[in-house]
C-alpha positions as CSV (number, residue, x, y, z in Angstrom):
1,M,-0.5,21.5,-45.6
2,S,-1.2,21.5,-50.0
3,H,-5.3,22.1,-50.8
4,D,-4.0,21.2,-54.6
5,N,-6.4,18.2,-55.8
6,S,-5.0,17.6,-58.8
7,I,-3.6,14.7,-60.1
8,E,0.3,16.2,-60.8
9,N,-0.2,16.9,-56.7
10,A,-1.3,13.2,-55.9
11,I,1.4,10.5,-54.2
12,P,0.5,7.0,-53.0
13,L,1.2,6.5,-49.4
14,C,0.4,4.4,-46.6
15,F,-1.1,6.0,-43.3
16,D,2.0,6.2,-41.9
17,C,4.0,7.5,-44.9
18,H,1.1,10.3,-45.4
19,S,1.9,11.7,-42.0
20,D,5.3,11.6,-42.3
21,V,5.8,13.8,-45.9
22,G,3.4,16.4,-44.4
23,H,6.6,17.2,-41.4
24,F,9.4,18.4,-44.2
25,N,11.3,21.6,-42.1
26,P,15.1,21.9,-43.1
27,M,15.8,23.6,-40.1
28,H,14.9,21.1,-37.7
29,P,17.9,18.6,-36.4
30,K,15.9,15.6,-36.4
31,G,13.2,13.9,-38.1
32,N,11.7,13.4,-41.9
33,K,13.2,15.5,-45.0
34,Y,11.2,14.7,-47.5
35,T,11.1,17.7,-50.3
36,V,8.7,18.3,-53.0
37,E,11.4,17.5,-55.4
38,E,12.2,14.0,-53.2
39,L,8.6,13.2,-53.2
40,K,7.8,13.4,-56.6
41,M,11.1,11.5,-57.7
42,H,9.5,8.6,-55.9
43,R,6.6,8.8,-57.1
44,D,7.5,9.2,-60.9
45,K,9.7,6.1,-60.0
46,L,6.9,4.1,-59.0
47,W,4.7,5.2,-62.0
48,K,7.0,4.4,-64.2
49,L,7.7,0.4,-62.8
50,I,3.7,0.2,-62.8
51,E,3.5,1.2,-66.7
52,E,6.5,-1.4,-67.2
53,G,4.3,-3.8,-65.9
54,K,6.9,-4.4,-63.0
55,I,4.8,-4.4,-60.3
56,L,3.6,-7.7,-60.1
57,D,0.6,-7.6,-57.9
58,E,-1.0,-5.5,-55.1
59,K,2.4,-5.7,-52.7
60,P,4.1,-3.2,-52.1
61,I,7.4,-3.1,-54.5
62,D,9.5,-3.5,-51.6
63,Q,7.3,-6.4,-50.5
64,Q,7.9,-8.2,-53.4
65,Y,11.5,-7.2,-53.7
66,L,12.6,-8.8,-49.8
67,E,10.5,-11.6,-50.6
68,F,12.5,-11.8,-54.1
69,L,15.9,-11.5,-52.3
70,K,14.8,-14.3,-49.5
71,K,15.2,-16.3,-52.3
72,A,18.2,-15.6,-53.2
73,F,19.7,-15.6,-50.1
74,D,18.7,-18.7,-49.1
75,R,21.0,-20.7,-51.1
76,P,24.3,-23.2,-49.7
77,A,26.4,-20.5,-50.4
78,F,24.9,-19.0,-47.0
79,N,24.4,-21.9,-44.9
80,T,27.5,-24.2,-45.9
81,P,30.3,-24.3,-43.2
82,F,33.6,-23.1,-45.6
83,K,35.4,-26.8,-44.5
84,E,32.6,-28.5,-46.2
85,E,32.2,-25.8,-49.7
86,G,32.9,-27.7,-52.7
87,K,35.0,-26.1,-55.7
88,L,35.8,-22.3,-55.3
89,E,34.4,-21.1,-58.6
90,N,30.8,-22.8,-57.6
91,I,31.0,-20.4,-54.3
92,T,32.3,-17.6,-55.7
93,K,29.9,-17.9,-58.8
94,A,26.8,-18.1,-56.2
95,I,28.0,-14.5,-54.1
96,Q,28.3,-13.3,-57.9
97,D,24.7,-14.5,-58.7
98,T,23.2,-13.3,-55.3
99,I,25.3,-9.6,-56.1
100,L,23.4,-10.1,-59.8
101,A,20.0,-10.4,-58.2
102,M,19.7,-7.6,-55.5
103,N,21.2,-4.9,-58.8
104,T,18.7,-6.9,-61.2
105,G,16.0,-8.5,-59.9
106,L,17.5,-11.7,-62.1
107,L,17.7,-14.9,-60.0
108,R,19.6,-17.8,-61.8
109,T,20.7,-21.2,-61.0
110,R,24.9,-21.8,-61.3
111,D,24.0,-23.1,-64.8
112,N,22.9,-20.0,-65.7
113,Q,19.3,-21.1,-65.8
114,V,16.5,-18.5,-65.0
115,I,14.5,-19.5,-61.8
116,Q,13.2,-15.8,-61.4
117,D,13.0,-12.2,-62.9
118,I,11.4,-10.0,-61.4
119,G,12.0,-6.8,-63.1
120,F,14.0,-4.3,-60.8
121,G,16.7,-4.3,-58.3
122,K,17.6,-2.9,-55.3
123,S,17.8,0.6,-56.7
124,S,13.7,0.7,-56.8
125,V,13.2,-0.2,-53.1
126,I,11.3,3.0,-52.3
127,Y,12.1,3.0,-48.5
128,D,15.8,4.6,-48.1
129,K,16.2,2.8,-44.8
130,W,15.9,-0.4,-46.7
131,K,18.0,0.5,-49.4
132,N,20.9,2.0,-47.8
133,K,21.2,-1.2,-45.9
134,L,20.9,-3.6,-49.0
135,V,23.7,-1.2,-50.1
136,D,25.8,-2.1,-46.8
137,I,25.1,-6.0,-47.5
138,E,26.4,-5.7,-51.1
139,V,29.9,-4.3,-49.3
140,K,30.1,-6.8,-47.3
141,L,29.5,-9.7,-50.3
142,Q,31.7,-7.9,-52.1
143,E,34.3,-8.1,-49.6
144,F,33.7,-11.7,-49.0
145,I,34.9,-12.9,-52.6
146,K,37.9,-10.7,-52.1
147,K,38.5,-12.7,-48.6
148,L,37.6,-15.6,-50.3
149,N,40.8,-14.9,-53.1
150,D,42.9,-13.2,-50.5
151,G,43.3,-16.6,-48.7
152,L,43.8,-18.7,-51.4
153,S,46.5,-16.7,-53.2
154,E,48.5,-16.4,-49.5
155,G,48.0,-20.0,-48.9
156,K,45.5,-19.5,-45.8
157,M,43.7,-22.5,-46.7
158,K,43.6,-25.0,-50.2
159,M,41.2,-27.6,-51.4
160,C,42.3,-30.7,-49.7
161,H,39.7,-33.3,-51.8
162,E,36.8,-32.5,-53.5
163,N,34.7,-30.9,-51.1
164,C,36.7,-30.2,-48.3
165,Y,38.9,-27.2,-47.7
166,C,41.9,-26.9,-45.0
167,G,44.1,-24.5,-43.8
168,D,44.0,-21.6,-41.2
169,H,41.0,-22.2,-39.4
170,V,40.6,-19.0,-37.6
171,Y,40.6,-17.7,-41.4
172,M,37.8,-19.7,-42.4
173,E,36.0,-19.2,-39.3
174,M,36.7,-15.7,-40.3
175,L,34.4,-16.3,-43.6
176,D,31.7,-18.0,-41.9
177,R,30.9,-15.5,-39.6
178,L,31.0,-12.7,-42.9
179,R,28.1,-14.4,-44.3
180,G,26.7,-15.5,-41.2
181,V,26.5,-11.7,-40.5
182,I,25.5,-11.3,-44.0
183,V,22.4,-13.3,-43.5
184,D,21.6,-11.7,-39.9
185,S,21.9,-8.2,-41.7
186,L,19.2,-9.1,-44.5
187,N,17.2,-11.2,-41.5
188,I,16.7,-7.4,-39.9
189,I,15.2,-5.7,-42.9
190,L,12.5,-9.2,-43.7
191,V,11.5,-8.9,-40.1
192,E,10.9,-5.0,-40.3
193,A,8.9,-6.4,-43.0
194,N,7.0,-8.7,-41.6
195,I,8.9,-11.0,-43.8
196,S,10.1,-14.5,-42.1
197,P,13.7,-14.8,-41.3
198,I,16.1,-17.1,-43.1
199,I,17.5,-19.4,-40.9
200,N,20.9,-18.8,-40.6
201,T,22.5,-21.9,-39.9
202,I,26.2,-21.5,-40.7
203,L,27.1,-20.6,-37.3
204,Q,25.5,-23.0,-35.6
205,R,26.9,-26.1,-37.7
206,R,30.8,-24.2,-38.0
207,S,33.1,-27.0,-36.3
208,Y,36.7,-26.8,-36.8
209,N,39.4,-29.2,-34.6
210,P,42.9,-27.3,-34.7
């Protein structure tokens, strides 16, 4: 343990993390491996956010970000069964805006009105476990957009009339399941952060009749 009490050697940590960072052992097959350089990198990132006024209150930065992200995902694009969706460009834009919100901290409406701007995105998340899960969620969002476009171009579904899609029921169920999985993945993180989860209604509301 270091006895260097200088400000250069200081880092803000919670009680549990204070214990974790003192157990770096590159020879151990499991456990935490935070090097001095990694710790300083995370600390300096936090200092920079504070200096820029992007730490909005006394809540930890990860908590602020996840509460913001819950708002970004708690929207019709993630709880409306695909057969009831409206225009393709609306749902595509909603998903793209969600990806933008994840990466920039900027949440806006379909007509580009800013709802909230916290000033930082997922790259500023400190807890690596959550950051990695958020990267996986973004990949799934991109996958959803691709599958949506593929389904339309391949004729697996089409817009019958306003606010209704028809076609391959199995394919549309797959799109619903993918969105349900995305919401469930985020809910796992929210619960771990002691934030109430998003009510995942899309699979319960889904009802297709062949």
